[in-house]
N, C-alpha and C positions, 0 to 999 in steps of 0.2 A: 648434318647433326646439329650445327649451330642454329638453324632455323627451328628445329624441333625444340631446342632448349629455350629459345625466345617464346615460342608458343606456350610451352609449359610454364615458364616464368610469368607470362601474361595471365594465364588462367589462375595461377596462385595469387597474383596481385588482385585480380578481380574478385576472387573469393574472399580475400581479406577485406577489401573495401565493402563488400556486401554485408559482412558480419560486423563491421565497425559500429553502426548505430546500436546494435544490441549490446556489445561489450563496452561501449562508451557511455552507458547510462550513469548519470550522476548519483552518487551515494552519499549518505551522511547529511550534514546540515545543508539546507537548500539556500538559494539566493533570495528566497522570498521570506522577509522577516515576519510577515503576518502568519505564514504557515509555521514557521519555527516557533512562534509564540503559542499557536494553537497546539502544535505537537507536544511542546513541553507540558502544557496544561492537561492534554489528553493522557499522556503517559503517566503523569502524576495521579490523575483520577483512577486510571486502571490499576496502578501500583497500590493505591489505597483502597481498592475495591469499592469505590464510590459510585454505585450504580446510578444514582440520580444525576450526578455530575456528568457521567458518560452519556446518559440519555439526553441531557441538555446539549451535548456536543454532537449528537447523532441526527441525521436526517430522518424525520419521522413522517409518515409511517415507515417502518423498517421491515423489508421483506426478509423472511427467514422461513425456510422449508415451504415455500410457495404461499405463505400467509403474511399479509401486512399486519404489523404490530404497532399499536399506538404506544404512547409513553409507558402506560402501566403494563402492557404486554411485553414491551422491550425489557423493562426492568425484571419482569417475571422470567424471561428467557435469558437474561444476562449471564447467569452461571453456566449456561451451555456455550455461550460465545467466549466468555473470558474465564476459562478454567484456570486453576492455579498454574498449570504449565504455560498457558498463554500469558498470564500476568507476569511470570518470570521472564518470558521472552521479550516483552515490550521494551524494557530498558536497554537491551542489547540490539534491538532490531535496527536495521539500516533503512533509512528513508530512500526510496527510489522514485525518481520522476517517471510518470507513466510514459511508455514508449510512444503511444499515440494519445494525446489528450493533455489537459492542463493540470491533472491531479497528481497525487502521490500515492504510493503503496508501500506496504511493508509485508514481509514474509515471516510467519511464525509457524514452524512445523509444516503441517499440511494446509494451512490457511493463508490466504492473502487478504489483507485489510486495505480497503480503498478509501481515500479521502479526496473530496472535491469541494469546490466552492458552491454553495447554495444560497442564492440571493445575496451574493457578495461576502458570505461568511463561510469559513472552513468548517466542514462537517465530516464525520464518519458516515460514509454513504452505502457501503456494501462490503460483504465478505464473500470470498470465493474459494475454490479449491485450488491448491498449488499442484498443478499436474505437471 
């Protein structure tokens, strides 16, 4: 009986260790001051519905619905990405370090917004579905 208990305890410990990287993701302010500054500016631009400023902080061309959009196209599609609901979500969104990679992400409803360095500068790079 004692041997079975040790085996069971070992399996439980192994499962906990395997899930540790997923549950241990860093949330909130990051240790990267350049990203924190970018994030504050990006959130402000989204809150103010400043399409041009958000476009300036976005990696262009921006792929949406399998179409690359230049700056003008991004600004035209902006209302589909940053709906009033999304704009209300941004101030409360938690910044999460990507599990694999150097970027950050936030979750708003059914969407994941990705941010990465492009030529040494933080940019909004992609949007995906939160499945």
